[in-house]
C-alpha positions as CSV (number, residue, x, y, z in Angstrom):
1,X,-94.0,204.1,-15.9
2,X,-92.8,208.2,-14.7
3,X,-96.7,209.7,-14.7
4,X,-99.5,208.4,-12.9
5,X,-101.6,206.1,-15.0
6,X,-104.8,208.7,-14.6
7,X,-102.5,211.4,-15.9
8,X,-100.9,209.1,-18.7
9,X,-104.3,207.8,-19.7
10,X,-105.6,211.9,-20.1
11,X,-102.6,212.8,-22.3
12,X,-103.2,209.6,-24.4
13,X,-107.0,210.7,-25.1
14,X,-105.7,214.0,-25.9
15,X,-102.7,213.1,-28.4
16,X,-102.2,213.2,-31.9
17,X,-101.6,209.7,-33.5
18,X,-98.1,210.5,-34.4
19,X,-97.2,213.1,-31.7
20,X,-98.8,214.1,-28.1
21,X,-99.3,217.7,-29.3
22,X,-100.2,217.5,-33.1
23,X,-103.7,218.4,-32.5
24,X,-102.6,221.8,-31.1
25,X,-103.2,224.3,-34.4
26,X,-106.5,222.5,-34.8
27,X,-107.4,222.9,-30.8
28,X,-106.1,226.6,-31.3
29,X,-108.8,227.6,-33.7
30,X,-111.4,226.1,-31.3
31,X,-110.4,227.9,-28.0
32,X,-108.1,230.9,-29.5
33,X,-110.2,232.3,-31.8
34,X,-107.5,234.5,-33.8
35,X,-107.7,235.9,-38.0
36,X,-103.9,235.7,-37.4
37,X,-103.4,231.8,-37.1
38,X,-100.7,231.5,-39.7
39,X,-99.7,228.0,-39.5
40,X,-101.3,224.8,-40.4
41,X,-99.1,222.5,-38.9
42,X,-97.9,221.8,-35.3
43,X,-94.6,223.5,-34.6
44,X,-92.8,224.2,-31.1
45,X,-92.2,227.4,-31.8
46,X,-95.8,228.1,-31.9
47,X,-96.5,226.2,-29.0
48,X,-94.0,228.5,-27.3
49,X,-96.0,231.9,-28.5
50,X,-99.1,231.0,-27.5
51,X,-98.1,229.9,-24.2
52,X,-96.5,233.2,-24.0
53,X,-99.5,235.4,-25.1
54,X,-101.6,233.2,-22.1
55,X,-99.3,234.4,-19.7
56,X,-98.8,238.1,-21.0
57,X,-102.7,238.4,-21.1
58,X,-103.2,237.0,-18.1
59,X,-100.8,239.4,-16.4
60,X,-102.4,242.5,-18.0
61,X,-105.8,240.9,-17.1
62,X,-104.3,241.1,-13.1
63,X,-102.2,244.1,-12.7
64,X,-102.2,243.6,-9.2
65,X,-100.8,240.7,-8.7
66,X,-97.1,239.3,-9.5
67,X,-96.2,238.8,-12.9
68,X,-96.5,235.4,-14.4
69,X,-94.5,233.6,-16.9
70,X,-94.1,230.4,-18.2
71,X,-89.6,230.7,-17.2
72,X,-91.6,231.2,-13.1
73,X,-92.7,227.7,-13.7
74,X,-90.1,226.4,-15.0
75,X,-88.2,227.4,-11.8
76,X,-91.0,226.6,-9.5
77,X,-90.5,222.9,-11.1
78,X,-86.7,222.6,-11.3
79,X,-87.2,224.1,-7.3
80,X,-89.6,221.0,-6.0
81,X,-87.8,218.6,-8.6
82,X,-85.1,219.4,-6.4
83,X,-86.9,219.2,-3.2
84,X,-88.6,215.8,-4.2
85,X,-85.0,214.4,-5.2
86,X,-82.9,216.6,-2.3
87,X,-80.1,216.7,-4.9
88,X,-79.2,219.3,-7.3
89,X,-77.6,216.9,-9.7
90,X,-80.7,214.8,-10.0
91,X,-82.8,217.2,-10.8
92,X,-80.7,218.8,-13.2
93,X,-80.4,215.6,-14.9
94,X,-84.7,215.2,-15.2
95,X,-84.9,218.6,-16.3
96,X,-82.5,218.9,-19.2
97,X,-80.0,221.7,-17.8
98,X,-76.6,221.9,-15.5
99,X,-76.3,221.7,-11.9
100,X,-74.7,224.9,-12.2
101,X,-77.8,226.7,-13.7
102,X,-80.2,224.9,-11.7
103,X,-77.6,226.4,-8.4
104,X,-77.8,230.0,-9.9
105,X,-80.2,231.1,-11.3
106,X,-83.5,228.3,-10.1
107,X,-82.8,227.0,-6.7
108,X,-84.7,228.6,-3.7
109,X,-82.8,226.2,-1.7
110,X,-84.7,227.4,1.8
111,X,-87.4,225.8,0.8
112,X,-86.1,222.7,-1.6
113,X,-83.2,221.7,1.6
114,X,-85.3,222.8,4.3
115,X,-82.0,224.3,5.5
116,X,-83.0,224.7,9.1
117,X,-83.7,220.5,9.4
118,X,-80.0,220.3,7.9
119,X,-78.3,222.3,10.1
120,X,-80.2,221.2,12.7
121,X,-78.8,217.6,11.9
122,X,-75.2,218.7,11.6
123,X,-75.4,220.9,15.1
124,X,-74.4,217.1,17.0
125,X,-71.3,217.0,14.9
126,X,-70.2,220.9,15.7
127,X,-70.6,220.8,19.2
128,X,-67.8,219.8,21.1
129,X,-67.4,216.5,23.0
130,X,-69.1,215.4,26.1
131,X,-66.6,216.1,29.1
132,X,-64.0,218.2,26.4
133,X,-62.2,221.1,28.1
134,X,-61.2,223.0,25.0
135,X,-62.2,223.2,21.3
136,X,-58.6,221.0,20.2
137,X,-60.2,218.1,22.1
138,X,-60.2,215.3,20.1
139,X,-62.5,216.3,17.0
140,X,-66.1,213.7,16.0
141,X,-64.8,214.8,12.3
142,X,-61.4,214.1,11.2
143,X,-60.1,217.9,9.9
144,X,-57.8,218.0,7.2
145,X,-55.0,220.9,7.0
146,X,-54.9,223.0,4.5
147,X,-51.8,222.6,1.9
148,X,-49.2,225.4,2.2
149,X,-48.2,225.3,-1.6
150,X,-47.0,228.5,-3.5
151,X,-48.4,229.9,-6.2
152,X,-46.5,230.6,-9.1
153,X,-43.6,233.1,-8.3
154,X,-44.9,233.3,-4.9
155,X,-42.1,233.8,-2.4
156,X,-41.7,231.4,0.7
157,X,-43.2,233.5,3.4
158,X,-41.1,233.9,6.1
159,X,-41.5,236.3,10.0
160,X,-39.5,238.8,8.2
161,X,-41.9,238.7,5.2
162,X,-45.3,239.0,7.2
163,X,-43.7,242.1,9.2
164,X,-43.2,243.9,5.8
165,X,-47.2,243.3,5.0
């Protein structure tokens, strides 16, 4: 089971007979009274609009606080998922977005990956071996030379070419 048992049981009590959010329209009439209720059946777009309105109302009521949005919760959820899994790929699969989207738009990498701790672990690898006199000593990690492939149309580099640049 993906959810803790107490949370699962609470959701079962709230759920409709077919869908989890089936009673949303009925509950909306009880908890968010409005003359503008146009829908009588559950629709995901109605939920999205109501949640957006709740966040807007909160921000208007608290202008001294940072503006809060449903998207901010999504960003926070993604960051927490990456922190829990320590994997952008696993988080992207769990949330349902691409790994590139997670990296580009949402991820607070410092909080998710604890970069200082990672760099501290790498420090030993990056140090010269004990007794080494220079950086050309036998490295602890194998290195691969870059390839010298030329791009299409590029001339072979010679010392004469380098003088002209």
